[in-house]
C-alpha positions in Angstrom: -30.0 -10.9 -12.9 -33.0 -9.0 -13.9 -33.4 -7.3 -17.2 -31.3 -4.2 -16.1 -28.3 -5.9 -15.9 -26.2 -6.5 -18.4 -23.2 -8.7 -17.7 -20.9 -7.5 -20.4 -21.8 -4.0 -20.1 -21.1 -4.2 -16.4 -17.5 -6.1 -17.3 -16.4 -3.5 -19.7 -17.4 -0.6 -16.9 -15.9 -2.2 -14.2 -12.9 -2.5 -16.4 -12.9 1.1 -17.3 -13.4 2.3 -13.7 -10.5 -0.4 -12.6 -8.1 1.6 -15.3 -9.2 5.1 -14.2 -8.5 4.3 -10.5 -5.1 2.4 -11.2 -6.6 -0.5 -9.7 -5.8 -4.0 -10.2 -7.5 -7.3 -10.2 -5.7 -8.3 -7.0 -6.0 -5.0 -5.4 -10.1 -4.8 -5.9 -10.1 -8.3 -4.4 -8.5 -7.6 -1.3 -10.9 -4.7 -1.3 -13.7 -6.6 -1.9 -12.4 -10.0 0.0 -12.9 -11.8 -3.1 -10.5 -14.2 -5.1 -8.6 -12.2 -8.4 -10.4 -15.0 -10.4 -14.0 -13.8 -9.3 -13.0 -10.2 -10.2 -11.1 -11.5 -13.4 -14.6 -13.3 -14.5 -16.6 -10.0 -13.8 -14.6 -7.8 -15.9 -15.2 -10.6 -19.0 -18.8 -10.7 -18.5 -18.4 -14.6 -17.4 -20.1 -14.2 -14.0 -22.0 -11.3 -12.3 -21.5 -9.9 -8.3 -24.6 -9.6 -6.0 -26.1 -6.2 -5.3 -23.9 -5.4 -2.3 -21.1 -6.0 -3.9 -22.1 -3.9 -6.8 -22.8 -1.5 -4.3 -19.2 -1.4 -2.6 -17.6 -1.0 -6.3 -19.7 1.9 -6.8 -18.8 3.2 -3.5 -14.9 2.5 -4.2 -14.8 4.4 -7.9 -17.7 7.1 -7.2 -20.0 5.9 -9.9 -23.6 5.0 -9.9 -24.1 1.1 -9.2 -26.9 1.4 -12.0 -24.6 2.8 -14.5 -22.2 -0.2 -13.7 -25.3 -2.8 -14.3 -25.8 -1.0 -17.8 -29.4 0.2 -16.4 -30.8 2.6 -19.4 -30.8 6.1 -19.2 -28.3 6.4 -15.9 -25.7 8.7 -15.4 -22.1 7.3 -14.9 -21.7 10.1 -11.8 -24.1 10.9 -9.3 -26.3 13.9 -9.5 -23.8 16.0 -7.2 -20.5 14.6 -8.3 -19.4 18.2 -9.3 -19.2 19.0 -5.8 -16.9 16.5 -5.1 -13.1 16.1 -5.4 -11.0 13.0 -6.0 -8.3 12.3 -3.9 -5.6 9.3 -3.5 -5.2 6.5 -1.1 -1.8 6.0 -0.7 -1.2 2.4 1.0 2.4 2.1 0.5 5.4 4.3 0.0 7.9 3.5 -2.7 11.3 4.4 -2.0 12.5 7.8 -3.0 9.2 8.5 -4.7 7.0 11.9 -4.1 4.2 10.9 -1.9 1.5 11.4 -4.5 3.3 9.4 -7.5 1.3 6.7 -9.0 3.3 4.1 -7.3 2.2 5.1 -4.3 -1.8 5.3 -4.8 -3.9 2.7 -4.1 -7.1 4.0 -5.5 -9.4 7.3 -5.1 -11.8 8.5 -2.9 -14.4 11.2 -3.4 -15.0 13.9 -0.8 -16.9 17.2 -1.0 -15.2 20.0 -2.6 -15.0 22.2 0.4 -13.4 20.0 2.5 -9.4 20.5 2.9 -7.7 17.6 2.3 -5.3 16.3 -0.5 -5.2 12.3 -0.2 -5.9 9.5 2.2 -3.8 7.3 4.1 -4.7 3.5 4.8 -4.0 2.3 8.0 -1.7 -0.6 8.7 -2.3 -2.2 12.2 -3.2 -1.2 15.5 -1.1 1.7 17.1 -3.5 4.0 17.0 -6.6 2.0 18.1 -7.2 4.4 21.1 -8.1 7.2 18.9 -10.5 4.7 17.4 -8.2 4.4 14.3 -8.2 0.7 13.1 -6.7 -1.4 10.5 -7.8 -0.7 7.6 -9.3 2.5 8.2 -8.9 5.4 6.0 -7.8 8.6 7.1 -7.9 11.8 5.1 -4.8 14.3 5.3 -4.1 17.8 4.5 -1.0 18.4 3.3 1.1 20.8 5.7 4.7 20.8 6.9 3.9 21.5 10.1 1.3 20.7 13.0 0.7 21.4 16.3 1.9 19.6 19.3 -0.7 16.4 20.2 -2.2 16.4 16.6 -2.0 13.7 14.8 -0.1 13.4 11.5 1.1 11.4 8.7 4.9 11.5 8.8 7.5 9.8 6.7 10.2 8.4 8.3 13.7 8.0 6.3 11.5 8.5 3.0 9.9 5.0 3.0 7.6 4.5 5.8 4.5 6.5 6.4 2.9 6.7 9.6 0.3 7.9 11.5 1.1 9.1 14.9 0.6 11.8 17.7 3.3 14.5 17.1 5.6 16.3 19.7 8.1 18.6 19.1 10.2 20.5 22.3 14.1 21.3 23.0 15.1 20.1 19.5 13.5 17.0 19.9 10.5 15.1 18.0 8.3 12.5 19.6 6.2 10.4 17.3 3.8 8.8 20.2 1.0 6.1 19.1 -2.6 5.5 20.5 -1.4 2.1 22.1 0.5 1.2 25.1 2.0 -1.8 23.4 4.2 0.5 21.4 6.8 2.8 22.5 7.5 6.3 21.6 9.8 7.1 18.4 12.0 9.6 19.4 14.2 11.4 17.3 17.1 14.3 18.2 18.4 16.7 16.3 21.2 14.4 14.7 18.5 11.9 13.1 15.2 14.0 13.0 16.0 15.1 9.5 14.5 11.4 8.4 11.6 12.7 9.8 9.1 14.6 7.6 5.7 15.8 8.2 3.3 14.7 5.4 -0.1 16.7 6.7 -2.3 16.9 9.5 -5.3 14.0 9.7 -8.9 15.8 9.5 -11.1 12.9 9.4 -11.5 9.1 9.1 -14.0 6.1 7.7 -14.2 3.1 9.5 -15.4 0.3 8.4 -18.4 -1.7 10.2 -16.8 -4.6 12.3 
């Protein structure tokens, strides 16, 4: 590494960023497609990641790569950080816990302040591939209790399972439709629709290059 890289300081700042974002060595390792032991060696200063990995970490936590590396004079946050807001990324829903409870939060994303979104949902599976939303993508959700027919919504089923589906409501019946013909519609009548709660409307998504 160059003289501008301080492994020990990098380890301290990485650990600080992980704490600030409720991350663990395991969750960060999964995000970076590395082993937990590799993350541990980074945080202790025993090893240094390559520049592309540092860039990925910096993007994940919304900080300057130079700050992570310990480069003198580099601020922690990008120049326009004040114009952004931090929103939680939800991966799983703990039974009985509010959607934004700490135990449901995987990490955080930064978005421009003017964008009206409240949280991100990490997509699991291929049920929405017809809408170009793939496994592992981040979908930005605006919290609201109702959506129009045909809109893509984040929906909580039976208080435990958050899913992303096209929402339809007619004649007292709710239909949740995938964008993949391999998945049948989920239909709820007046007798069981109380188990369906709209968390919000999907506004945009981020997909990794594959």
